[in-house]
C-alpha positions as CSV (number, residue, x, y, z in Angstrom):
1,M,6.2,-9.1,8.7
2,S,2.5,-9.1,9.2
3,P,-0.3,-9.3,6.1
4,R,-1.0,-5.8,7.2
5,D,2.4,-4.4,6.1
6,N,2.8,-2.1,2.9
7,R,5.6,-4.0,1.2
8,G,7.0,-7.2,1.5
9,P,10.0,-9.4,0.0
10,F,8.5,-11.6,-2.7
11,F,7.8,-8.9,-5.4
12,E,10.8,-7.2,-7.0
13,T,10.4,-3.8,-8.0
14,D,11.8,-5.0,-11.5
15,Y,8.1,-6.0,-12.3
16,I,7.4,-2.4,-13.3
17,G,7.4,-1.6,-17.0
18,R,6.7,-5.3,-17.7
19,V,3.6,-6.2,-20.3
20,I,1.2,-8.9,-18.2
21,S,-1.1,-10.5,-20.9
22,L,-4.3,-12.1,-19.6
23,S,-4.9,-13.7,-23.3
24,R,-3.8,-15.5,-25.7
25,T,-4.1,-12.7,-28.4
26,G,-2.9,-10.0,-26.5
27,I,-5.9,-7.8,-26.6
28,N,-5.7,-8.0,-22.5
29,S,-2.1,-6.8,-22.3
30,W,-1.3,-4.4,-19.2
31,K,1.8,-2.3,-18.7
32,L,3.0,-2.0,-14.8
33,T,3.7,1.5,-14.1
34,E,3.9,1.5,-10.3
35,K,3.8,-0.9,-7.5
36,L,1.2,0.0,-4.9
37,G,1.7,-2.5,-2.5
38,E,2.7,-5.6,-1.4
39,K,1.3,-8.1,1.5
40,Y,2.0,-11.7,2.6
41,S,0.9,-14.6,4.6
42,Q,3.2,-17.0,5.3
43,A,2.2,-20.1,7.3
44,S,4.8,-21.8,9.6
45,N,3.9,-25.3,9.4
46,P,3.1,-27.3,6.0
47,G,0.4,-29.2,7.8
48,D,0.1,-33.0,7.6
49,R,-1.2,-33.1,4.3
50,P,1.4,-33.9,0.9
51,G,1.6,-30.9,-0.4
52,G,0.6,-28.8,2.8
53,G,-2.6,-28.2,4.3
54,T,-2.5,-24.5,4.1
55,Y,-1.2,-22.0,1.8
56,S,1.4,-19.3,2.2
57,E,0.7,-16.6,-0.3
58,A,2.0,-13.1,-1.2
59,W,0.0,-10.5,-3.4
60,T,1.0,-7.3,-4.9
61,T,-0.9,-4.6,-6.4
62,Y,0.0,-2.4,-9.5
63,A,-1.3,0.6,-11.2
64,C,-1.1,-0.2,-14.9
65,Y,-2.8,0.3,-18.4
66,N,-4.0,-1.4,-21.5
67,V,-1.2,-1.1,-24.0
68,L,-3.9,-1.0,-26.7
69,D,-5.6,1.8,-25.1
70,N,-5.1,5.0,-26.7
71,D,-6.5,7.1,-23.4
72,R,-4.5,4.8,-21.5
73,K,-7.1,4.9,-18.5
74,K,-5.3,3.5,-15.2
75,A,-6.6,0.0,-13.7
76,I,-5.2,-1.8,-11.0
77,L,-3.7,-5.5,-11.5
78,K,-3.2,-7.9,-8.5
79,I,-0.9,-10.6,-8.8
80,R,-0.9,-13.7,-6.3
81,M,1.5,-16.4,-6.0
82,Q,2.2,-19.3,-3.1
83,I,5.2,-19.0,-1.3
84,P,7.1,-21.3,0.9
85,Y,6.5,-21.9,4.4
86,R,8.2,-20.0,6.9
87,G,11.6,-21.1,7.7
88,F,11.4,-22.9,4.2
89,E,12.5,-20.0,1.9
90,F,16.2,-21.5,1.3
91,D,15.3,-25.0,1.1
92,A,16.1,-26.6,-2.2
93,P,13.7,-26.0,-5.0
94,E,12.6,-29.5,-5.1
95,S,11.9,-29.5,-1.3
96,R,9.9,-26.0,-2.1
97,A,8.3,-27.6,-4.8
98,R,6.8,-30.2,-2.7
99,Q,4.8,-27.6,-0.3
100,A,3.2,-26.1,-3.3
101,I,-0.7,-26.9,-3.8
102,K,-1.0,-27.8,-7.3
103,K,-4.5,-28.2,-8.0
104,D,-6.6,-25.1,-6.6
105,T,-6.9,-21.5,-6.2
106,S,-6.7,-20.8,-2.7
107,R,-9.7,-20.1,-0.8
108,P,-9.1,-16.4,0.2
109,T,-8.5,-15.9,-3.8
110,K,-11.7,-17.8,-4.6
111,S,-13.6,-15.3,-2.5
112,E,-12.0,-12.5,-3.6
113,L,-12.7,-13.3,-7.0
114,S,-16.3,-14.0,-6.3
115,A,-17.1,-11.1,-4.7
116,L,-15.5,-8.6,-7.4
117,E,-17.6,-10.6,-10.1
118,Q,-21.1,-10.2,-8.1
119,L,-20.0,-6.6,-7.4
120,T,-19.2,-5.6,-11.1
121,R,-22.2,-8.1,-12.6
122,E,-24.3,-5.7,-10.0
123,W,-22.9,-2.5,-11.3
124,C,-21.5,-1.6,-7.5
125,S,-20.3,2.1,-7.8
126,S,-18.1,1.8,-4.5
127,A,-16.1,-0.9,-5.4
128,P,-13.6,-1.6,-8.2
129,R,-14.8,-3.6,-11.6
130,M,-13.2,-6.7,-12.3
131,L,-12.2,-6.3,-15.9
132,K,-10.4,-9.7,-16.2
133,Y,-8.4,-12.3,-14.3
134,K,-6.0,-15.3,-14.9
135,D,-5.5,-18.4,-13.0
136,R,-1.8,-19.8,-14.1
137,Q,0.0,-22.8,-12.7
138,A,3.8,-22.5,-12.6
139,R,5.5,-24.7,-14.8
């Protein structure tokens, strides 16, 4: 499947109905209502560096609303995660864990966040407004 496809195997539809909290207080808690699409970019070679030289990454978008907002205005929430390199999907968890790049966000994700922050700051009317983001490492 190419990154241009609108669906993928990494995010299940059972995310619908889940509440994702972007703060410890729950003020920014979003209920997922509809899966809008899924894409991924899966490298075929872990690279020469320990932990892999490039990211394999999947991302999906959901329609959602803030659970504390009485008007339930729609928003979009994007979730990104690292995925195993092509051909390693069914390896032992320990093997897949060695591929994980643990200390940094991927370059495409950083670029997207930076662009959205700037467009939001400048009140660009033709781009989505970034309300909040959270960067979390899996445990």
